[in-house]
Each structure stands twice: as C-alpha cells, then as structure tokens.
N, C-alpha and C positions, 0 to 999 in steps of 0.2 A: 523339364519338370523341376519344381523347387525342391532341392535336396535339403533334408533336415539334418542339423547338427545337434547331437545330444550332449548336454552339459550338466554336470553335477552342481548342486548348490550346497550351502553350508548346512542345510536341513536334509538329512539323508532320506526323508520321506518325499521330498520334492525334487523333481527332475525338470530341466528346461529343454524344450525342443525349439531350436532356433532356425529362423528362415534367413535367407540371404537379403530379403527386402523387408521393409516395414509392412506389417499387416493391419495396424491400427494407426490412427492419427490423433495425437494430442488427447488420448483417452485410454484408460485402463479398465479392465473388467475382471470381476471375481464372481464365480458361480459356485454355489454350495450343493446344488442338486439340479436335476433335469428341468424342473419347473422354473427355477430362476434363470435358466439358460435360454429363454425364448429369443433373445437377441442373437444367439450364436448357434446356427445349425451344427457346426463342428463340435462345440462343447456338448450339445445334446447327444450327438453320436458317441462321444467319448464316455458319457455317463452310462452307456449301455455296458461298458466294461465294469465288472463287479468290484474291482479294486480302486476305481477312481473316486476320490473323496472330494477334491476341490480342483477347479480349473481356473487358472489365471491367464488372461490374454493382455499383452501390453507390448507396444513397440514392435520389435521383430521376433517375438517369441511367444510360445505357449508353455506355461509351467503347470505341471500336474502334481497334485499331492495324492499319495496312495494310502489306502488302508494297509494294515500290517499283514494281511492274508497272503501277500506275495512280496517278493524281493524285486527291485528294479532290474537287476541283472537278468532275471528270468523273462521279463516282459518288455523291456524298453525298446528293443529292436522291432518287435511286432507292433508296438504303439506308433513308432516313427513311420513304419511302412503303411500303417492304416491312415495316418495323417497325410502322407505323400499321395496315397491312392485317392483319398478324398479330394485333395487339391487338383490332381490330374484329371479328375472327372468333373471339374468345374464347380466343386463344392464351395459354399459361402462360409467364410469365417465369422463375419459380423454382418448382420442385416443393417444396412444404412437407411433405416426407416425414419430416423430422426433428422429433420432438416438441419442443415448447417446454420449456425448462428450468424445472422447477417450483421455486418458492421453497422454501427450507429454513427453516422457522420457527425463530426464535431469540429469546431473551429477553435484553434489556439493561436493567440497572438502575443508577441513579446512587447512589454512596456517598460520603459526606463523608470527608475526611481531616484529620489534625491541621493541615495547611497550608490556610488559608482560600482561598488562590488556586488550589488544586488540587482537582479532582473526579475520582473514580475511576468509570469506566464498566465494569461487570462483565458478561461474557457467560456463557451457560450452555454454552459450548464453548471448547476451546483455540483461541486465535487465533495464537499463536506459540510456538515451542519455545526461542526465544532472546530475551534481553532486547534492547530497542532504544530508544535515546534520540535524539530529534531536536530540535535547538534552533531550526531554521528550515526553510522549505520546500525550500531547496537541499539540506540534509542528508537530507531525507525521500525521496530518490529510490528507496530500496528498498521503500517502502510506498505503494501507491496510495491507501490509506485515509488515511494521515497527510498526504499531499499535499493531498487534498481538505479535510481538517480545517483545514489551515493557511489555507485560503481564507476561513474565518470570521475577521473582523478582530480578534476578541478572543482568539484562540488564540495563546499565546506559545511554549509548549513541549509536546512530546508524549513520553510514555514508555509502552512496551508490554512486557508480560510475561505469559506463560501465558494467562490468560483475561480480562485486563483492560487498559484503556487509561487512564492518568492524564494529564489535560490541565491544564496551567497556563495561567491566563488573565491578560490585562492588567487593570489596575484600572478600565479604562473601562467594563466591564460587570460585572453581578452575576450569580452563578450562578443565582439564583432566576429571573432573566429569560431565561436562555439554555440552561439545562441540558436542558430537555425537547426543545428543537430539536436539540441535539447528540445526545441519546440516540436520537431517532427517525431522525436521519441515519445514525448508525452501524448501527442495526438494519436499515434499508432497504439500506444498502450491502452488508452481509454476506448478507442474505437473498437478494439478487439474484445471488449467486454471484460477486461481484467478488473478485479476488485481494487479500487483506489486506496481505500482506508477502511479499517474495521474500527468504527468509532467506539465499540464496546471495550476495546483494549486500551483506549486512551485513559490515562490517569486523570482523575477529577481533581483539579487544582482549586482550592478554596478561593484563591485570588483570581478567578477567571471572570467570565461574564457576570454582570450584576444579577441576572435572573438565576444563576447557578451559585451565587454567593450565599451559602447556607446560613451564615451568621450575620447577614445584612441587617436584620432587625435588631440585633443585639449591639450593633456598633453605635458610637456616639453620633449625635446629629450632624456635626461637621463632616465626619467621615462619610456619612450617607450623602450629604450634599456634594462632596467632592466626587464620589462615585457617579452620581447622577449627571454632574457636569461633564465628566470624562466620557460617559456613555453617550450623552446626547450631542455634545459639541466637538469633542476632541477625536473620539474613536473613528467617526466616519471619515474625517480628513486623513488620519494616518493610515486607515485601511485603503483609501484611494491611492496612497503612495506605496502600497504593498507591505504595510506593517501593522502593528497592533500595540496598544498600550493597556496595561492592567494596573489597577490600584493595588498597592502593597500595604501601606500603613500611613497613619497620620499621628504625629507626635504633638499633642496639645501644648506642651510646655515650650518646645522649640519652634512650634508652628511649621514643622517640616513635613512635607508630603513626599512619600517615596512611591515610585512607580516602576513597573517592569516594561522594558521596551522589547518588542519582538519583530521578527522579519526584517524588512528593510530599515526599520528604525534602529535596530540594534547595531551599534558600531558605526552609525551614520555620522559623517563629519559635521553635518548640520544639526544633529540631534540636540547638542548642548544649547545652541542658539534657539532652537524650537522650544525646548523646555523652559529656558529663562525668559525669552522675549515673547513667547506665544502662550504656553500653558500657564506659566507662573503668573503672567500679567492678567490672564483671563480669570484665574482663581482669586487673585487679589481683588479684582473688580467685582466679581459676582458674589464673593463672600464678604466684601467690604472690610478687608483686612490686609493692610500693606505689608505686614510682617511675614506673610506666607512665603515659604521657600519650597521649591520643587527640585528633586534630584532623582536620577535613575539608579536603582540598586545594581544594575548590570551595565552601567556606562563605562 
C-alpha cells in the first residue's frame, strides 16, 4: 500500500500528503469545491470532510487547505489514513478522460548561411508571424523556445522569422559538433505542443516591417522609396540566408542610408561587401543617385 508522508508548508492552513510515486503527469489541479472536482474522485471524497476548503493535486502530492474550524494536528492522521484506504481499495485520483495530446510531426533541417557563426534551422510550418531577435536569455522572455535554447552554452544570439530560427554561436563550439543536437531539440520542443513564441509580448519596433511602420506616410518620398526597395528586392534575399534587414533612417544632406542587420546578416564577414556592392549599388541605380551611401548601424 502507498504510504502517505505528511509535510507542513509555509502556509499553516495547508498540509501536503506526499506519495512515493507520481500521481499526475505534467499537469496540476486545483479544486475549490465538490462540483469543480469532477475530474478527481479522491478530491470529491475529501470535500465530504467539513473542514476541507481547497484540494491541490500535483506531481507526487495532494495538498489540502483547511477552514479554521479545526487544527491540522487534530485531523491530519485521520486524513492520511482515509487517503491510504481510498488508494488501497483501487480508488482513482484523477480520471484520465482527456485524451493525451498527440505529437504533431514536424520536420526541421539545418541550413548553412553566409555567416559561419550562424546556422539556420528551418521548419515545415510557420513558427512566428513577426520577426524576433534576442541577444540574451533575459531578452528572450516572449519565447519559451528561445529561453531553452539559450541554456545551451554555445548559443550567443537567436533570430526568428516565419518558418526558421537562425542561431549565432560562440567560437567555443563548432556547428558540426552541435547542430544535430540543436535540431533534435527544436523538433522535440515543437512536436510536444509547447508554445514557441508569444507574439503579444514582442515589443513593436517602429523600424520594423513596412506594413507596421506607423509613420511611413509621414516620411519623405526618398525614404519611402528606399523602404519599398528594401522590402521588395533586398529582404527576400537576406531572409533566404537566415537574416533580415530593416530601414533605420535616411539623411537627405549626406545621402546616407542607415539600416539594421539581424540574424545571420548581423556580424557576417560578407555583410560589408553585400551592403556596398549589392544594396548600395541597387539603391544608386533605382533612385538614380550615385551619391547614395549605405551603412549598418549595428555593423
């Protein structure tokens, strides 16, 4: 028979009755009255005791909160015996009427990027509708997946967009040694139904997607043209490489365009070449202005 161990808590009104084995899996329950306790025949039985106020069931214990009409010292042994007797007679703690959540099969593959420090992990489903960049675990609070990935000691930065995650590593590890471990972790995390990212917690950056640029209409014509060119011609290419580019500002006097590089583009050895020989030349040509200069504010 499963012997109950009685343990006090910091709240004198609540007592824990511990089992030697787990009695629930990955879920906790709280019942305030007998009507709420339809999932738990044991909790319903406990509510017949006039001093039982709340029943908590989690892990390997049942915690009971009492009304002040009794003291635990007077009734705790009798409650433990009642639980033990209930279990010995084949009583059910929780009705497993809810079917287990089935895993959703997902494919994750790793893809190299122009930045040797960054690997792109691509999923066969959309994982976010907003771009998200996290420089450390404190910044990653909107994403449970990003927080877990930062627990790998070699993970330096994380960038998420649509159906992929770009991870920047420290030089202490080589992707050849750790990429499969990361890939399998991401696959398992998503397949088990965990929340990837809470987009409502992402800060809205004025310099993000064009459609989210609240002051787009108030910008000068050249800035609007630059944003349109970046969105239509440049962004798809850098996204394919596991990165992103955002418009920051345009100085009409200096003819200087400032952009923000994210993901694989940030810190990439070839990013300067791309800015000068790719994006800058494109803007010069399309804007018909040879004096245009492009620089990254985070290069």
